C-alpha positions in Angstrom: 26.6 -17.2 35.1 30.3 -17.7 35.3 32.7 -16.3 38.0 33.0 -12.6 37.6 30.0 -12.2 35.3 27.2 -9.9 36.2 23.6 -9.0 35.2 21.6 -5.8 35.8 18.6 -6.4 38.1 15.3 -6.0 36.3 13.4 -5.8 39.6 14.1 -4.0 42.9 13.3 -7.1 45.0 15.3 -10.3 44.5 15.8 -13.5 46.4 19.1 -15.4 46.4 18.9 -19.1 47.5 21.8 -21.5 47.6 21.1 -25.2 47.2 23.4 -28.2 47.6 23.3 -31.9 48.3 24.0 -31.1 52.0 22.4 -28.5 54.3 24.0 -25.1 54.0 23.9 -22.1 56.2 23.4 -19.0 54.2 24.1 -15.5 55.5 24.6 -12.0 54.2 26.7 -8.8 54.9 25.8 -5.2 54.1 28.9 -3.3 53.0 29.8 0.3 52.6 31.9 1.7 49.8 35.1 0.7 51.7 34.0 -3.0 51.8 33.2 -3.0 55.5 30.1 -3.4 57.6 29.0 -0.4 59.6 28.5 -2.6 62.7 27.7 -6.1 63.6 24.1 -5.3 62.9 24.9 -5.5 59.2 25.4 -9.2 59.5 22.2 -11.0 58.6 21.8 -14.8 59.4 19.4 -17.2 61.1 19.9 -15.7 64.5 19.5 -12.1 63.3 17.3 -12.5 60.3 16.3 -8.9 59.7 18.3 -5.9 58.5 17.7 -2.7 56.5 16.5 -4.0 53.1 17.9 -7.5 53.7 16.2 -10.5 55.2 17.3 -14.1 56.0 14.7 -16.8 55.1 15.1 -20.3 56.4 14.2 -23.2 54.2 13.2 -25.3 57.2 15.5 -28.1 56.2 13.3 -29.0 53.2 14.2 -26.0 51.0 17.4 -24.0 50.7 18.0 -21.0 52.9 17.7 -17.7 51.1 18.5 -14.0 51.4 15.9 -11.5 50.2 17.1 -8.1 49.1 14.9 -5.1 48.6 17.2 -2.7 46.9 14.7 0.2 47.3 15.0 -0.2 51.1 18.8 -0.5 51.3 20.0 2.5 53.3 22.2 5.2 51.7 25.9 4.3 52.0 25.4 0.6 51.5 26.8 -0.3 48.1 27.1 -4.1 48.2 25.2 -7.0 49.8 27.2 -10.2 49.8 25.6 -13.6 50.1 27.7 -16.4 51.7 27.3 -20.1 52.4 29.0 -22.7 54.5 28.2 -26.4 55.1 26.0 -26.8 58.2 27.9 -29.9 59.4 30.9 -29.0 61.6 34.2 -29.3 59.8 32.7 -30.1 56.4 34.3 -28.6 53.4 32.9 -28.0 49.9 34.9 -30.9 48.5 32.5 -32.9 46.3 29.7 -30.4 46.9 28.4 -28.3 44.1 26.3 -25.4 45.6 24.1 -23.6 43.1 22.9 -20.1 43.7 19.6 -19.0 42.1 18.7 -15.3 41.8 15.0 -14.8 41.5 12.5 -12.0 41.4 11.0 -11.8 44.9 7.7 -10.8 43.4 6.9 -13.6 41.0 9.7 -16.1 41.8 10.9 -16.0 38.1 14.6 -17.0 37.7 16.9 -14.2 36.7 20.2 -16.2 36.8 21.9 -19.3 38.3 25.5 -19.8 39.3 27.5 -22.9 40.3 31.0 -22.0 41.5 33.6 -24.3 39.9 36.5 -26.3 41.3 35.7 -26.1 45.1 37.8 -28.2 47.5 39.1 -27.5 51.0 37.0 -24.3 51.4 34.7 -24.1 54.5 33.1 -20.9 53.5 32.1 -19.3 50.2 31.3 -15.9 48.9 28.6 -17.0 46.4 27.2 -13.8 44.8 27.0 -10.1 45.5 24.3 -7.6 44.8 26.0 -4.2 44.2 25.3 -0.7 43.1 27.2 0.7 40.1 26.5 4.0 38.5 23.0 4.1 40.1 22.1 0.6 38.8 21.8 -2.4 41.0 23.4 -5.5 39.6 24.2 -9.1 40.6 27.7 -10.6 40.2 28.7 -14.2 40.4 31.7 -14.5 42.7 32.4 -18.1 43.8 35.4 -17.2 46.0 36.1 -19.9 48.7 37.9 -19.5 52.0 39.7 -22.3 53.8 39.7 -20.3 57.1 36.0 -20.3 57.4 33.2 -17.8 57.9 34.8 -16.3 61.0 37.8 -15.3 58.9 35.7 -13.8 56.3 33.6 -11.9 58.8 36.7 -10.4 60.4 37.9 -9.2 57.0 34.7 -7.3 56.6 34.6 -5.7 60.0 32.4 -8.0 62.0 33.6 -8.6 65.6 34.5 -12.3 66.1 34.6 -13.5 69.7 36.5 -16.6 70.5 36.1 -19.0 73.4 39.6 -18.8 74.6 42.7 -19.9 72.6 44.6 -17.9 70.1 43.4 -15.4 67.6 45.0 -17.0 64.5 43.2 -20.3 64.7 40.0 -18.4 65.4 38.7 -18.6 61.8 38.7 -22.3 61.3 37.2 -23.4 64.6 34.4 -21.0 64.9 32.7 -20.8 61.5 30.7 -23.9 61.1 29.7 -24.5 64.8 28.3 -21.0 65.1 26.1 -21.4 62.0 24.2 -24.4 63.3 20.6 -23.6 63.9 20.7 -25.1 67.4 21.4 -22.2 69.8 24.4 -24.0 71.2 27.4 -22.9 69.2 30.5 -24.6 70.5 32.9 -22.0 69.5 31.7 -18.7 68.2 29.6 -16.9 70.7 27.3 -15.8 67.9 24.1 -17.1 69.4 24.9 -16.0 72.9 26.2 -12.5 72.2 23.9 -9.6 71.5 25.6 -8.5 68.3 25.6 -11.2 65.7 28.9 -12.8 66.3 30.9 -13.3 63.3 31.2 -17.0 63.1 28.5 -17.2 60.7 29.4 -14.0 58.9 29.3 -13.6 55.3 32.2 -12.4 53.3 32.1 -9.4 51.2 32.9 -8.6 47.7 34.9 -11.5 46.4 37.8 -9.8 44.6 39.2 -7.6 47.3 42.1 -8.9 49.2 41.5 -10.9 52.3 42.0 -8.8 55.4 41.4 -5.5 53.8 38.5 -3.9 52.0 40.6 -3.2 49.0 44.1 -3.8 47.7 46.1 -0.8 46.6 49.6 -0.1 45.3 51.1 1.1 48.6 53.0 -2.1 49.3 54.5 -2.5 45.8 53.7 -4.9 43.1 50.4 -6.8 43.4 49.9 -10.3 42.1 46.2 -10.9 41.4 44.3 -14.1 41.3 41.2 -14.6 39.2 38.4 -12.1 40.2 40.5 -10.1 42.6 40.6 -6.4 42.4 43.3 -3.7 43.0 42.6 0.0 43.4 45.1 2.0 41.4 45.9 4.3 44.3 49.4 4.9 45.7 50.1 7.1 48.7 46.4 8.0 48.9 46.4 9.5 45.4 44.8 7.9 42.3 47.2 6.8 39.6 46.2 9.1 36.6 49.4 8.9 34.6 50.3 6.8 31.6 50.3 3.0 32.2 51.1 0.1 29.9 49.1 -3.1 29.8 51.5 -5.8 28.6 50.1 -9.1 27.4 52.2 -12.2 26.7 51.9 -15.8 25.8 53.9 -18.7 24.4 53.0 -21.8 22.4 52.3 -24.7 24.7 54.6 -27.7 25.0 56.9 -26.5 22.2 54.1 -26.4 19.8 53.9 -24.3 16.6 53.8 -20.5 16.5 50.5 -19.1 17.7 49.0 -15.8 16.5 47.0 -14.1 19.2 45.7 -10.6 19.1 45.5 -8.3 22.2 42.8 -5.6 22.3 41.1 -3.2 24.6 37.4 -2.4 24.4 36.1 0.9 25.9 32.6 1.2 27.3 30.4 4.0 28.7 28.5 3.9 32.0 25.6 2.0 30.5 28.0 -0.7 29.2 27.6 1.0 25.8 30.4 0.2 23.3 32.5 3.3 22.6 35.5 2.0 20.6 38.0 -0.9 20.3 41.8 -0.6 20.1 43.5 -3.5 18.3 46.0 -4.3 15.6 43.7 -2.8 13.0 43.1 0.4 14.9 46.1 1.3 16.9 44.8 4.5 18.6 41.5 5.4 20.1 39.9 8.1 22.4 42.0 10.8 20.8 45.3 9.0 21.5 44.5 8.2 25.2 44.8 4.5 24.3 47.4 3.2 21.8 48.3 -0.3 20.6 51.9 -1.5 20.0 50.9 -3.6 16.9 50.5 -7.2 16.1 52.8 -10.1 17.2 52.4 -13.0 14.8 54.2 -15.8 16.7 54.1 -15.3 20.5 57.8 -16.2 20.6 60.5 -14.3 22.5 60.7 -13.0 26.0 58.7 -10.2 27.5 55.4 -8.8 26.5 54.1 -9.9 23.1 51.7 -6.9 22.7 51.5 -3.7 24.7 48.6 -1.3 25.0 49.4 2.2 26.5 46.7 3.8 28.4 46.8 7.5 29.6 44.4 7.3 32.5 44.4 11.0 33.0 43.3 11.6 29.4 40.5 9.0 29.2 37.3 11.0 28.5 34.7 11.1 31.2 32.2 9.1 29.1 34.5 6.1 29.1 34.2 4.3 32.4 35.2 0.8 31.6 38.1 -0.9 29.7 38.2 -4.6 29.0 41.5 -6.2 27.9 41.0 -9.2 25.7 43.1 -11.7 23.7 41.8 -13.6 20.6 43.0 -16.3 18.4 42.0 -15.3 14.9 43.5 -18.4 13.4 41.2 -20.5 15.5 43.9 -22.1 17.7 42.5 -22.8 21.2 43.9 -21.5 24.5 44.8 -25.1 25.4 47.6 -24.6 22.9 48.9 -21.6 24.8 51.3 -21.5 27.7 52.2 -18.8 30.2 49.5 -16.3 29.2 49.6 -13.3 31.5 48.8 -9.6 31.6 50.6 -7.0 33.6 50.2 -3.3 34.3 53.3 -1.1 34.3 54.1 2.5 35.1 54.9 3.8 31.6 57.3 6.4 32.9 59.5 4.1 35.1 58.7 0.7 33.7 57.9 -0.5 37.2 55.5 -3.5 37.2 52.5 -2.5 39.3 50.0 -5.4 38.9 50.4 -8.9 37.4 47.8 -11.6 36.6 49.0 -15.0 35.4 46.4 -17.2 33.6 46.6 -20.5 35.4 44.1 -22.5 33.6 43.1 -22.8 29.9 39.9 -23.8 28.1 39.5 -24.9 24.5 38.1 -21.5 23.4 39.4 -18.9 21.0 39.0 -15.8 23.2 39.7 -14.7 26.8 38.9 -11.6 28.7 42.1 -11.0 30.8 41.3 -8.0 32.9 39.2 -4.9 33.2 39.7 -1.3 34.4 36.7 0.4 35.9 36.6 4.1 36.8 35.1 4.7 40.3 32.8 7.6 41.4 35.8 9.0 43.3 37.9 9.2 40.1 40.4 6.4 40.7 40.5 3.3 38.5 40.3 -0.3 39.7 41.8 -3.3 37.9 40.1 -6.7 38.2 41.7 -10.0 37.0 39.2 -11.9 34.9 40.5 -14.9 32.9 37.1 -15.7 31.4 37.1 -17.7 28.2 34.6 -17.2 25.3 34.1 -18.3 21.8 35.4 -15.4 19.8 38.1 -15.1 17.2 37.9 -11.4 16.7 37.6 -8.3 19.0 34.3 -7.6 17.3 32.9 -10.8 18.7 34.3 -9.9 22.2 32.3 -6.7 22.5 29.1 -8.3 23.8 30.6 -10.7 26.3 33.0 -8.0 27.5 30.1 -5.6 28.1 28.3 -8.2 30.1 31.3 -8.6 32.4 31.2 -5.0 33.5 
């Protein structure tokens, strides 16, 4: 799996173990729809190994620690189980460590998927994967989001009470995390082992994409700059954004290179990830005009958006629940020849930029999934930054990988 990708779970009981060259502490958080725990009892770790539908299993030092999830036993209201990991040694970061999460069937131990988060460095805690409920189906998503402020900071973000020995609250995150996770019941900083409720030092983070410190980012504070795999809820002033928006996509040739012909598209899917239709330069309007394409840009030169796709969120039919925005190089030029690729969401009426995602890395591939819009049960839409590269020169070749990303 790659960051942001997901798979449907073919069995109700799964085990997630996280292996690395060093000993890791693995824990889990049960989260409600608002991205928070109901209480500290929803934090599952070595000192509190049992929760509703979720169990911590120690590897005993010879095998990796694991989290076992029985989705059939997860209580109503819990929509996501997040699995986290941190190095057991105090103060150690993930620099030079490549943890690998393996998702298995808990019944026959068969491997369903593996995931190794890329490019880790100063992080001291990591959201590895999440098991989540979407449209009645349990799925697993690769997250790989690291936190430099440790597990205590992550725990706080998701509602676990973190108790600190004394000192200030700001530093709290970094000092507490690792110590608390140590199997010995002598946590120097976080009173996890000594407090009845599982203290947060060993806490696990919750759904990667959401903004640190809040369950979800929304548009109330103005424009949102997303990083890869982060999600913003298209809600402003407590009300879902259901008007016309524009998805602008732009790029430039790298290092003063030759013109590059890229094609922006949007692919619409139903609740079962079924392909409904694709809007691109060869089909400029779909879903009865609810989605329209500005037309093809053959060079990528000039300021501003190279191609624009207008989406009338209020007119999207109910059977369309996911939109994936992609960019392809039909001519075969790779994205390593592209500079300043980005996508941004604008209010079509005012031109106000609402959300922006700048692609900060490039891979020698011919296709990239830039962002996706997912309709929630409550009716509002959420936008997630993707930046996932694939080998695909046409929108037709993007249909399958884009479906798998939902």
